[in-house]
MIDO-61046 format. One record per residue (C-alpha): y, z, x; residue in three letters; residue number from 1. Coordinates in nm, 3 decimals, padded with zeros to 5 digits. Last residue first. Example, Ala and Ser with C-alpha at 12.3 -4.5 7.8 and 13.67 -1.06 7.14 Angstrom:
# MIDO-61046
<pt yy="-00.106" zz="00.714" xx="01.367" residuo="SER" num="2"/>
<pt yy="-00.450" zz="00.780" xx="01.230" residuo="ALA" num="1"/>
# end
This chain:
# MIDO-61046
<pt yy="09.646" zz="-11.416" xx="12.209" residuo="SER" num="119"/>
<pt yy="09.562" zz="-11.447" xx="11.849" residuo="SER" num="118"/>
<pt yy="09.638" zz="-11.757" xx="11.630" residuo="VAL" num="117"/>
<pt yy="09.695" zz="-11.667" xx="11.260" residuo="THR" num="116"/>
<pt yy="09.707" zz="-11.940" xx="11.002" residuo="VAL" num="115"/>
<pt yy="09.792" zz="-11.841" xx="10.630" residuo="GLN" num="114"/>
<pt yy="09.759" zz="-12.105" xx="10.385" residuo="THR" num="113"/>
<pt yy="10.045" zz="-12.221" xx="10.153" residuo="GLY" num="112"/>
<pt yy="10.116" zz="-12.236" xx="09.770" residuo="GLN" num="111"/>
<pt yy="10.143" zz="-12.602" xx="09.774" residuo="GLY" num="110"/>
<pt yy="10.496" zz="-12.809" xx="09.736" residuo="TRP" num="109"/>
<pt yy="10.608" zz="-13.088" xx="09.550" residuo="TYR" num="108"/>
<pt yy="10.953" zz="-13.290" xx="09.582" residuo="ASP" num="107"/>
<pt yy="10.981" zz="-13.320" xx="09.974" residuo="PHE" num="106"/>
<pt yy="11.314" zz="-13.481" xx="10.082" residuo="PRO" num="105"/>
<pt yy="11.193" zz="-13.641" xx="10.302" residuo="GLY" num="104"/>
<pt yy="11.140" zz="-13.845" xx="10.618" residuo="ALA" num="103"/>
<pt yy="10.783" zz="-13.943" xx="10.476" residuo="SER" num="102"/>
<pt yy="10.939" zz="-14.092" xx="10.174" residuo="ARG" num="101"/>
<pt yy="10.860" zz="-14.039" xx="09.809" residuo="ILE" num="100"/>
<pt yy="10.759" zz="-13.682" xx="09.832" residuo="GLY" num="99"/>
<pt yy="10.454" zz="-13.455" xx="09.883" residuo="ALA" num="98"/>
<pt yy="10.430" zz="-13.105" xx="10.081" residuo="ALA" num="97"/>
<pt yy="10.150" zz="-12.886" xx="10.230" residuo="CYS" num="96"/>
<pt yy="10.243" zz="-12.563" xx="10.347" residuo="TYR" num="95"/>
<pt yy="10.130" zz="-12.352" xx="10.639" residuo="TYR" num="94"/>
<pt yy="10.175" zz="-12.003" xx="10.648" residuo="VAL" num="93"/>
<pt yy="10.245" zz="-11.877" xx="11.015" residuo="GLY" num="92"/>
<pt yy="10.097" zz="-11.869" xx="11.380" residuo="THR" num="91"/>
<pt yy="10.146" zz="-12.146" xx="11.583" residuo="ASP" num="90"/>
<pt yy="10.339" zz="-11.951" xx="11.843" residuo="GLU" num="89"/>
<pt yy="10.020" zz="-11.766" xx="11.913" residuo="PRO" num="88"/>
<pt yy="09.898" zz="-12.104" xx="12.064" residuo="LYS" num="87"/>
<pt yy="09.655" zz="-12.338" xx="11.913" residuo="LEU" num="86"/>
<pt yy="09.509" zz="-12.603" xx="12.163" residuo="SER" num="85"/>
<pt yy="09.378" zz="-12.791" xx="11.850" residuo="ASN" num="84"/>
<pt yy="09.520" zz="-12.842" xx="11.504" residuo="MET" num="83"/>
<pt yy="09.371" zz="-13.121" xx="11.263" residuo="GLN" num="82"/>
<pt yy="09.620" zz="-13.135" xx="10.965" residuo="LEU" num="81"/>
<pt yy="09.446" zz="-13.322" xx="10.663" residuo="TYR" num="80"/>
<pt yy="09.562" zz="-13.493" xx="10.356" residuo="VAL" num="79"/>
<pt yy="09.352" zz="-13.552" xx="10.051" residuo="ALA" num="78"/>
<pt yy="09.393" zz="-13.784" xx="09.738" residuo="ASN" num="77"/>
<pt yy="09.027" zz="-13.840" xx="09.783" residuo="ASN" num="76"/>
<pt yy="09.045" zz="-14.231" xx="09.794" residuo="ALA" num="75"/>
<pt yy="09.396" zz="-14.172" xx="09.960" residuo="ASN" num="74"/>
<pt yy="09.228" zz="-14.005" xx="10.266" residuo="ASP" num="73"/>
<pt yy="09.504" zz="-13.894" xx="10.492" residuo="ARG" num="72"/>
<pt yy="09.567" zz="-13.781" xx="10.842" residuo="SER" num="71"/>
<pt yy="09.789" zz="-13.546" xx="11.041" residuo="ILE" num="70"/>
<pt yy="09.708" zz="-13.480" xx="11.398" residuo="THR" num="69"/>
<pt yy="09.814" zz="-13.187" xx="11.602" residuo="PHE" num="68"/>
<pt yy="09.780" zz="-13.114" xx="11.978" residuo="ARG" num="67"/>
<pt yy="09.968" zz="-13.400" xx="12.147" residuo="GLY" num="66"/>
<pt yy="10.282" zz="-13.344" xx="11.956" residuo="LYS" num="65"/>
<pt yy="10.321" zz="-12.990" xx="11.817" residuo="VAL" num="64"/>
<pt yy="10.632" zz="-12.857" xx="11.925" residuo="SER" num="63"/>
<pt yy="10.799" zz="-13.171" xx="11.950" residuo="ASP" num="62"/>
<pt yy="10.752" zz="-13.200" xx="11.563" residuo="ALA" num="61"/>
<pt yy="10.537" zz="-13.498" xx="11.439" residuo="TYR" num="60"/>
<pt yy="10.566" zz="-13.809" xx="11.245" residuo="TYR" num="59"/>
<pt yy="10.299" zz="-14.028" xx="11.132" residuo="SER" num="58"/>
<pt yy="10.283" zz="-14.420" xx="11.006" residuo="SER" num="57"/>
<pt yy="10.007" zz="-14.640" xx="10.887" residuo="GLY" num="56"/>
<pt yy="09.884" zz="-14.370" xx="10.641" residuo="GLY" num="55"/>
<pt yy="09.943" zz="-14.575" xx="10.361" residuo="SER" num="54"/>
<pt yy="10.156" zz="-14.327" xx="10.178" residuo="TRP" num="53"/>
<pt yy="10.353" zz="-14.227" xx="10.485" residuo="ASN" num="52"/>
<pt yy="10.247" zz="-13.923" xx="10.732" residuo="ILE" num="51"/>
<pt yy="10.454" zz="-13.611" xx="10.803" residuo="ALA" num="50"/>
<pt yy="10.394" zz="-13.341" xx="11.072" residuo="ALA" num="49"/>
<pt yy="10.530" zz="-12.985" xx="11.136" residuo="VAL" num="48"/>
<pt yy="10.850" zz="-12.943" xx="11.004" residuo="PHE" num="47"/>
<pt yy="11.005" zz="-12.587" xx="10.969" residuo="GLU" num="46"/>
<pt yy="11.042" zz="-12.291" xx="10.701" residuo="ARG" num="45"/>
<pt yy="11.282" zz="-12.023" xx="10.847" residuo="GLU" num="44"/>
<pt yy="11.173" zz="-11.747" xx="11.042" residuo="LYS" num="43"/>
<pt yy="11.116" zz="-11.364" xx="10.983" residuo="GLY" num="42"/>
<pt yy="10.751" zz="-11.402" xx="10.988" residuo="PRO" num="41"/>
<pt yy="10.645" zz="-11.783" xx="11.072" residuo="ALA" num="40"/>
<pt yy="10.708" zz="-12.072" xx="10.803" residuo="GLN" num="39"/>
<pt yy="10.531" zz="-12.386" xx="10.868" residuo="ARG" num="38"/>
<pt yy="10.565" zz="-12.740" xx="10.706" residuo="PHE" num="37"/>
<pt yy="10.288" zz="-13.029" xx="10.672" residuo="TRP" num="36"/>
<pt yy="10.373" zz="-13.349" xx="10.502" residuo="GLY" num="35"/>
<pt yy="10.272" zz="-13.614" xx="10.277" residuo="ARG" num="34"/>
<pt yy="10.424" zz="-13.944" xx="10.156" residuo="ALA" num="33"/>
<pt yy="10.348" zz="-14.019" xx="09.802" residuo="TYR" num="32"/>
<pt yy="10.123" zz="-14.308" xx="09.665" residuo="THR" num="31"/>
<pt yy="09.828" zz="-14.108" xx="09.643" residuo="SER" num="30"/>
<pt yy="09.971" zz="-13.848" xx="09.386" residuo="SER" num="29"/>
<pt yy="10.023" zz="-14.130" xx="09.133" residuo="ALA" num="28"/>
<pt yy="09.993" zz="-13.886" xx="08.856" residuo="ARG" num="27"/>
<pt yy="09.856" zz="-13.564" xx="08.938" residuo="GLY" num="26"/>
<pt yy="09.605" zz="-13.399" xx="09.174" residuo="SER" num="25"/>
<pt yy="09.639" zz="-13.322" xx="09.549" residuo="ALA" num="24"/>
<pt yy="09.407" zz="-13.145" xx="09.782" residuo="ALA" num="23"/>
<pt yy="09.548" zz="-13.028" xx="10.129" residuo="CYS" num="22"/>
<pt yy="09.321" zz="-12.965" xx="10.393" residuo="SER" num="21"/>
<pt yy="09.368" zz="-12.779" xx="10.736" residuo="LEU" num="20"/>
<pt yy="09.176" zz="-12.810" xx="11.020" residuo="ARG" num="19"/>
<pt yy="09.158" zz="-12.538" xx="11.274" residuo="LEU" num="18"/>
<pt yy="09.115" zz="-12.533" xx="11.669" residuo="SER" num="17"/>
<pt yy="09.088" zz="-12.276" xx="11.950" residuo="GLY" num="16"/>
<pt yy="09.298" zz="-12.249" xx="12.263" residuo="GLY" num="15"/>
<pt yy="09.441" zz="-11.916" xx="12.145" residuo="ALA" num="14"/>
<pt yy="09.199" zz="-11.736" xx="11.933" residuo="GLN" num="13"/>
<pt yy="09.157" zz="-11.817" xx="11.555" residuo="VAL" num="12"/>
<pt yy="09.229" zz="-11.650" xx="11.241" residuo="LEU" num="11"/>
<pt yy="09.217" zz="-11.857" xx="10.918" residuo="GLY" num="10"/>
<pt yy="09.375" zz="-12.137" xx="10.721" residuo="GLY" num="9"/>
<pt yy="09.149" zz="-12.422" xx="10.581" residuo="GLY" num="8"/>
<pt yy="09.282" zz="-12.467" xx="10.234" residuo="SER" num="7"/>
<pt yy="09.588" zz="-12.611" xx="10.061" residuo="GLU" num="6"/>
<pt yy="09.626" zz="-12.691" xx="09.712" residuo="VAL" num="5"/>
<pt yy="09.878" zz="-12.959" xx="09.602" residuo="LEU" num="4"/>
<pt yy="09.977" zz="-13.048" xx="09.220" residuo="GLN" num="3"/>
<pt yy="10.182" zz="-13.357" xx="09.162" residuo="VAL" num="2"/>
<pt yy="10.397" zz="-13.399" xx="08.865" residuo="GLN" num="1"/>
# end
């Protein structure tokens, strides 16, 4: 079992930045690929970014490429999502996930952290 806890969400103006963190605990959590997903009100959850277990490969949704950066610190079992140039359409609940492969499926999920971008 892997437990995931997100933090770092909040309210920010358009054009601003936020950094989300995801702390992991549990057996072999540092060997799992990790991902970030988000869900806006009234919409389905969507993929944002993923990173493989070593941090050597990362993947992004087209809507966030060039603005968001995913990274990980295996020594501390943490994953981060640096979000720059935020837009109102980035608003939603952001979830951290862990799985065997960065392409999914993801087997473990955090409880989510709210990100609100005001115009």
